[in-house]
C-alpha positions as CSV (number, residue, x, y, z in Angstrom):
1,X,-4.6,16.1,8.4
2,X,-2.3,12.9,7.0
3,X,0.1,11.2,9.2
4,X,3.7,10.8,8.2
5,X,4.9,7.3,7.5
6,X,8.4,6.4,7.3
7,X,9.3,3.0,5.8
8,X,12.8,2.2,7.3
9,X,12.9,3.1,10.8
10,X,15.6,0.9,12.3
11,X,13.5,-0.8,15.1
12,X,10.5,-1.2,12.8
13,X,12.5,-2.9,9.9
14,X,14.2,-5.1,12.7
15,X,10.8,-6.3,13.8
16,X,9.6,-6.9,10.3
17,X,12.7,-8.6,9.3
18,X,12.6,-11.1,12.5
19,X,9.1,-12.4,11.3
20,X,10.2,-12.8,7.8
21,X,13.5,-14.4,8.6
22,X,11.4,-17.3,10.7
23,X,10.6,-18.4,7.2
24,X,14.1,-18.3,5.5
25,X,14.8,-21.6,3.7
26,X,11.8,-23.4,5.0
27,X,10.1,-25.5,2.4
28,X,6.9,-23.8,1.3
29,X,4.4,-25.6,-1.2
30,X,2.3,-23.5,-3.5
31,X,-1.2,-23.2,-2.5
32,X,-4.0,-25.4,-4.4
33,X,-5.9,-22.4,-5.0
34,X,-5.3,-18.5,-5.3
35,X,-6.9,-17.7,-2.2
36,X,-5.0,-20.1,0.1
37,X,-1.7,-19.7,1.8
38,X,1.2,-21.7,1.1
39,X,1.8,-24.8,2.8
40,X,4.6,-24.7,5.4
41,X,7.1,-27.6,5.8
42,X,6.9,-29.2,8.9
43,X,10.8,-28.9,9.0
44,X,10.7,-28.3,12.8
45,X,14.5,-28.2,13.1
46,X,14.7,-25.5,10.5
47,X,12.2,-23.4,11.7
48,X,13.3,-23.8,15.2
49,X,17.0,-22.9,14.1
50,X,15.6,-19.7,12.4
51,X,13.7,-18.6,15.5
52,X,16.6,-19.2,17.7
53,X,18.8,-17.1,15.3
54,X,16.4,-14.4,15.4
55,X,16.2,-14.5,19.2
56,X,20.0,-14.5,19.2
57,X,20.3,-11.5,16.8
58,X,17.7,-9.8,18.6
59,X,19.4,-10.2,22.1
60,X,16.5,-12.0,23.7
61,X,17.4,-13.2,27.1
62,X,17.1,-16.9,27.8
63,X,14.2,-16.7,30.3
64,X,12.0,-15.2,27.6
65,X,12.9,-17.8,24.8
66,X,10.6,-20.3,23.4
67,X,10.9,-22.0,20.1
68,X,7.5,-21.0,19.0
69,X,6.3,-24.4,18.0
70,X,3.8,-26.2,19.9
71,X,1.2,-28.7,19.3
72,X,2.1,-28.5,15.4
73,X,1.2,-24.9,15.6
74,X,3.7,-21.9,15.0
75,X,3.4,-19.1,17.3
76,X,5.3,-15.8,16.9
77,X,5.2,-13.2,19.1
78,X,6.6,-9.8,18.4
79,X,6.8,-7.4,21.5
80,X,7.1,-3.7,21.0
81,X,6.9,-0.7,23.4
82,X,3.8,1.5,23.2
83,X,4.1,4.3,20.5
84,X,6.9,2.5,18.4
85,X,4.5,1.7,15.4
86,X,3.1,-1.7,15.9
87,X,0.3,-1.3,13.7
88,X,2.7,-0.1,10.9
89,X,5.0,-2.9,11.4
90,X,2.4,-5.7,11.2
91,X,0.8,-4.0,8.4
92,X,4.2,-3.8,6.7
93,X,5.1,-7.4,7.6
94,X,1.7,-8.5,6.0
95,X,3.0,-6.9,2.6
96,X,6.5,-8.3,3.1
97,X,5.3,-12.0,3.8
98,X,3.1,-11.9,0.7
99,X,5.9,-10.6,-1.6
100,X,8.5,-13.0,-0.1
101,X,6.5,-16.1,0.5
102,X,2.9,-15.6,-1.0
103,X,1.2,-15.6,2.2
104,X,-2.2,-14.0,1.6
105,X,-4.2,-14.6,4.6
106,X,-3.6,-13.0,8.1
107,X,-5.6,-12.8,11.3
108,X,-4.9,-9.7,13.4
109,X,-6.0,-10.2,17.0
110,X,-6.3,-7.1,19.0
111,X,-6.8,-6.4,23.0
112,X,-9.7,-3.7,22.8
113,X,-12.3,-2.4,20.6
114,X,-10.6,1.0,20.6
115,X,-7.5,-0.7,19.3
116,X,-9.5,-2.8,16.6
117,X,-11.2,0.7,15.4
118,X,-7.7,2.1,15.0
119,X,-6.4,-0.8,13.0
120,X,-9.2,-0.9,10.7
121,X,-8.9,2.7,10.2
122,X,-5.2,2.6,9.4
123,X,-5.3,-0.4,7.1
124,X,-8.0,1.0,5.1
125,X,-6.9,4.5,4.9
126,X,-6.2,5.8,1.3
127,X,-3.0,7.4,2.5
128,X,-1.6,4.1,4.0
129,X,-2.3,2.1,1.0
130,X,-0.9,4.8,-1.4
131,X,2.3,4.8,1.0
132,X,2.7,0.6,0.9
133,X,2.0,0.8,-3.0
134,X,4.1,4.0,-3.9
135,X,6.8,4.3,-1.1
136,X,7.3,0.6,-0.4
137,X,6.6,-0.8,-3.9
138,X,3.9,-3.5,-3.0
139,X,1.7,-4.2,-5.9
140,X,-1.0,-5.6,-3.9
141,X,-3.5,-4.2,-1.4
142,X,-5.0,-5.7,1.8
143,X,-8.7,-6.5,1.7
144,X,-9.8,-6.0,5.3
145,X,-12.8,-8.0,6.8
146,X,-13.5,-7.1,10.5
147,X,-15.4,-9.6,12.6
148,X,-18.1,-8.1,14.6
149,X,-20.1,-9.7,17.2
150,X,-22.7,-12.3,16.2
151,X,-26.2,-10.9,16.1
152,X,-28.8,-13.5,17.5
153,X,-31.8,-14.0,15.6
154,X,-35.3,-14.9,16.9
155,X,-35.8,-18.3,18.5
156,X,-32.1,-18.2,19.8
157,X,-30.3,-19.2,16.5
158,X,-27.0,-17.7,15.8
159,X,-25.2,-17.6,12.2
160,X,-21.8,-18.1,11.2
161,X,-20.3,-14.5,10.7
162,X,-20.2,-13.6,7.2
163,X,-16.8,-12.3,7.3
164,X,-15.3,-15.5,8.7
165,X,-17.0,-17.3,5.7
166,X,-15.6,-15.0,3.3
167,X,-12.1,-15.5,4.9
168,X,-12.3,-19.1,4.6
169,X,-13.8,-19.5,1.2
170,X,-11.2,-16.7,-0.2
171,X,-13.9,-14.2,-1.5
């Protein structure tokens, strides 16, 4: 049985556009190597203005607003109700950020092992990959690395997880 994926549901499109619009007209400098993400300009006023515009357009109440910039880090939260297609939205957003801005490394943090398994299965599914290639027109695929618990060796030594090293090195 295959699931039916629809690419232009308004609430999903709005969420994806909101994230992509944060980087509108923000200086991005090309990566030094093919496996690196572009460097984002520290144009705090532009990023803050983009975030404020997204929040205003989405009707986010003042008590829930934050500029998303703290300690030199950009923090973006996309909140969606259960059953609205969050996994599809962040997967589609990954493809779109790659197409628009050249971002190619992403970390997806999930709250439980069950969601981790479901996310990994969704992103790796042949049907899902075909959907993003054929229906959405993306000419790239996501290479998924899943972080598993570190196994301790004898004598108490633990080793750096291979998937993290591959992510950093851009294998």
